[in-house]
C-alpha positions in Angstrom: 2.2 -10.1 -17.1 2.2 -11.6 -13.6 -1.1 -9.6 -12.9 -2.7 -10.5 -16.1 -2.0 -14.2 -15.7 -3.4 -13.8 -12.2 -6.5 -12.3 -13.7 -6.8 -15.1 -16.1 -6.9 -17.6 -13.4 -3.2 -18.9 -14.0 -1.8 -18.8 -10.6 1.3 -20.8 -11.2 2.4 -18.5 -14.2 1.6 -15.6 -12.4 3.8 -16.5 -9.5 6.5 -17.5 -11.7 6.5 -14.1 -13.5 6.0 -12.2 -10.1 9.0 -14.1 -8.5 11.0 -13.2 -11.6 10.0 -9.6 -11.5 10.8 -9.4 -7.8 14.5 -10.7 -8.5 14.9 -7.5 -10.6 12.7 -5.2 -8.5 12.7 -6.8 -4.9 10.6 -4.0 -3.4 7.7 -3.6 -5.7 5.0 -2.2 -3.9 2.9 -2.0 -7.1 3.4 -5.4 -7.7 2.4 -6.6 -4.1 -0.5 -4.2 -4.1 -1.9 -5.6 -7.2 -1.4 -9.4 -6.5 -1.4 -9.8 -2.7 -5.2 -9.0 -2.1 -6.0 -11.2 -5.4 -4.2 -14.1 -4.2 -6.0 -13.9 -0.8 -9.4 -13.7 -2.5 -8.5 -16.8 -4.6 -7.5 -18.6 -1.3 -3.9 -18.7 -2.1 -2.7 -17.3 1.3 0.6 -18.8 1.3 1.4 -17.6 -2.0 0.2 -14.1 -0.8 2.2 -14.2 2.2 5.5 -15.1 0.2 5.1 -12.2 -2.4 4.2 -9.7 0.4 7.2 -11.0 2.7 9.6 -10.5 -0.1 8.7 -6.8 -0.7 8.5 -6.3 2.9 11.8 -7.6 3.6 13.3 -5.8 0.8 12.1 -2.3 2.1 13.3 -3.3 5.7 16.7 -4.0 4.6 16.6 -0.4 2.9 15.5 0.9 6.5 18.3 -1.1 8.1 20.7 0.4 5.8 19.3 3.9 5.9 17.6 4.2 9.4 16.6 7.8 8.9 14.8 7.2 5.8 11.3 8.6 5.7 11.0 7.3 2.2 11.6 3.6 3.5 9.2 4.2 6.2 6.6 5.3 3.6 7.2 2.3 1.5 6.8 -0.3 4.3 3.4 1.6 5.2 2.2 1.6 1.7 3.0 -2.1 1.1 1.3 -3.1 4.6 -1.7 -0.8 3.7 -2.2 -2.2 0.3 -1.8 -5.8 1.1 -3.8 -5.6 4.5 -0.7 -7.0 6.5 1.3 -5.5 9.3 -1.1 -2.9 9.7 0.3 -1.7 13.2 3.6 -1.5 11.7 2.5 0.4 8.6 0.7 2.8 10.9 3.9 3.3 12.8 6.1 3.9 9.7 3.6 5.9 8.0 3.3 8.3 11.3 7.2 8.4 11.3 7.5 9.3 7.7 5.0 12.1 8.0 6.8 13.4 11.2 10.1 13.4 9.1 8.4 15.5 6.5 5.0 16.9 7.5 4.4 18.7 4.0 4.9 15.6 1.9 1.5 14.9 0.3 2.5 11.1 -0.6 3.5 10.4 3.2 0.2 11.9 4.3 -1.9 9.9 1.6 -0.1 6.8 2.9 -0.7 7.7 6.4 -4.4 8.2 5.8 -4.5 4.9 3.9 -2.7 3.2 7.1 -5.3 4.6 9.2 -8.2 3.7 7.0 -6.8 -0.2 6.7 -6.9 -0.2 10.4 -10.2 0.9 10.7 -9.5 4.2 11.9 -11.9 5.8 9.7 -12.1 9.4 11.4 -8.3 9.8 11.7 -8.2 8.7 7.9 -10.7 11.1 6.9 -9.1 13.9 8.9 -5.7 13.4 7.4 -7.5 13.2 4.0 -9.5 16.5 4.7 -6.3 18.2 5.3 -4.8 16.9 1.9 -8.2 18.0 0.1 -7.7 21.6 1.6 -4.1 21.7 0.5 -4.8 20.3 -3.1 -8.6 21.3 -3.5 -8.1 20.5 -7.3 -7.0 16.9 -6.8 -9.8 14.7 -7.9 -7.9 11.6 -6.4 -8.0 13.2 -2.9 -11.8 13.9 -3.2 -12.4 10.4 -4.4 -10.1 8.9 -1.4 -12.1 11.3 1.1 -15.3 9.8 -0.1 -14.0 6.3 0.0 -12.7 6.7 3.6 -16.1 7.9 4.5 -18.1 5.2 3.2 -16.1 2.1 2.0 -15.3 -1.1 3.9 -11.7 -0.9 4.9 -11.2 -4.4 4.0 -12.7 -3.8 0.4 -10.1 -3.8 -2.3 -8.1 -0.6 -3.5 -9.9 0.9 -6.5 -8.4 1.2 -9.7 -6.0 4.2 -10.0 -7.5 6.9 -12.3 -5.5 9.8 -14.1 -6.0 13.1 -12.6 
């Protein structure tokens, strides 16, 4: 509902719904990824910062409680990359998550996105080439590889498609 209200231009109602949702699901990377860039585009930086800050803080708390958790690191990296914030920290967390579980396709995908968002195109392409080699039937990885080769790192995330 929050994202639909934001798309309809009702920022106050969107923020109210997002805040309500974050009370129940404080670390929702999906909510942040869907709203923070849109709020930025609408010139609502303070509101975007608030939503991102709540999600970032939730995952920082998980990492403080479970300092060895690669999942917490990956979640922080995913939030930072999707929201184009804390990009240096996001790269650090993504790198640490992959170091903890080098075979995790999800962690490697997050690492590629973090590198891409920082403008490290060649490194992002290299990670995604490895994923497409390991998962040659994945259309999602092929689409991401093409995106990393040609797209602007500041461009919005493409809509997810089912594979």
